[in-house]
Structure formats: C-alpha cells, structure tokens
C-alpha positions as CSV (number, residue, x, y, z in Angstrom):
1,M,-15.5,9.7,10.0
2,A,-17.0,7.4,7.3
3,K,-15.4,4.1,6.4
4,P,-13.7,3.9,3.0
5,N,-15.7,2.3,0.1
6,K,-14.9,-1.4,0.1
7,K,-15.3,-1.8,-3.7
8,G,-13.2,1.3,-4.2
9,P,-11.8,2.5,-7.5
10,V,-11.3,0.3,-10.5
11,K,-7.9,1.8,-11.5
12,T,-4.9,-0.1,-10.0
13,V,-1.4,1.2,-9.5
14,D,1.8,-0.8,-9.0
15,V,3.5,-0.1,-5.7
16,A,7.3,-0.9,-5.6
17,C,10.1,-0.6,-3.1
18,A,12.0,2.7,-3.6
19,K,15.4,1.1,-2.8
20,C,15.5,-2.1,-4.8
21,G,12.5,-1.7,-7.1
22,A,10.8,-5.0,-6.1
23,A,7.0,-5.1,-6.6
24,L,5.1,-4.9,-3.3
25,F,1.5,-5.0,-4.5
26,K,-1.2,-3.8,-6.9
27,Y,-3.4,-1.3,-5.2
28,R,-6.8,0.2,-6.2
29,K,-6.0,3.8,-5.6
30,G,-8.4,6.7,-5.9
31,G,-7.4,10.3,-6.6
32,K,-4.2,11.9,-7.8
33,G,-2.4,12.5,-4.5
34,A,0.6,10.9,-2.9
35,L,0.5,7.3,-1.5
36,V,0.2,7.9,2.2
37,K,-1.9,4.9,3.3
38,C,-3.1,1.7,1.7
39,F,-6.3,0.0,2.9
40,K,-5.7,-3.8,3.1
41,E,-9.1,-4.5,1.5
42,R,-8.2,-2.5,-1.6
43,I,-5.0,-4.5,-2.3
44,A,-5.7,-6.4,-5.5
45,K,-2.5,-8.5,-5.5
46,D,0.0,-8.8,-2.7
47,F,3.7,-9.8,-3.4
48,T,5.0,-9.4,0.1
49,R,5.7,-12.3,2.4
50,A,5.5,-10.4,5.7
51,D,3.3,-7.3,6.5
52,G,5.2,-4.1,5.7
53,L,8.5,-5.7,4.6
54,C,10.0,-5.7,1.1
55,P,10.4,-9.2,-0.4
56,G,13.6,-8.1,-2.2
57,C,15.7,-6.2,0.4
58,G,13.8,-6.9,3.6
59,R,13.4,-3.2,4.4
60,A,10.3,-2.0,6.2
61,F,8.2,0.2,3.9
62,A,5.0,0.5,6.0
63,R,3.5,0.1,9.5
64,D,0.3,-1.8,10.3
65,T,-2.4,0.5,11.7
66,L,-6.1,1.2,11.8
67,V,-7.4,4.2,9.8
68,R,-11.1,5.1,10.4
69,G,-11.5,1.6,12.0
70,V,-10.3,-0.3,9.0
71,P,-6.9,-2.2,8.8
72,A,-4.4,-0.3,6.6
73,F,-0.7,0.1,5.9
74,K,0.7,3.6,6.7
75,I,3.5,4.1,4.2
76,I,6.8,5.4,5.6
77,G,7.9,8.5,3.7
78,G,10.1,7.8,0.7
79,K,10.2,4.0,1.2
80,A,7.6,3.0,-1.5
81,V,6.8,4.5,-4.9
82,F,3.8,3.9,-7.2
83,K,3.5,4.0,-11.0
C-alpha cells in the first residue's frame, strides 16, 4: 500500500477525550469518515503529555502502531471524539 501524503489536508479538527472533554490534539484530517487512526506526522498541535493518554483524566484513548509503515495512533472505539 502507498504511504499517506505527508503534507496532507489543510483542514484541521479538534480531537478531545470523550469522558472528560480535555483537548488531545489538532489533527489534519481528510475525508468525512469516523476517526479511526491518526498519523503522527499529521498532528498539528499536541496537548498530550504521554502517547495515547488523556492529560485530563489519564485514560488511554489510543494505541501506538504502524499503519502502512508510518507511525500512527489507533483510536480505541468511543474514547475520543472530534469536532
């Protein structure tokens, strides 16, 4: 499979914790679908202290993984929302 475009889309979305509502990061998302994975190179601004943990409640919202050979966060279902 092809690697994702590094520059990616221009439009950013705010990703927040579903439990406490704390901001997790601003992400350059393409398309209209659900937030399933977040490529690390597309994160515009990161508010988390540790990878995959919410800064507000400390709950894990994602797992570190490789998608198509590129580092990414795999979002755990229902733990993060985007606006």
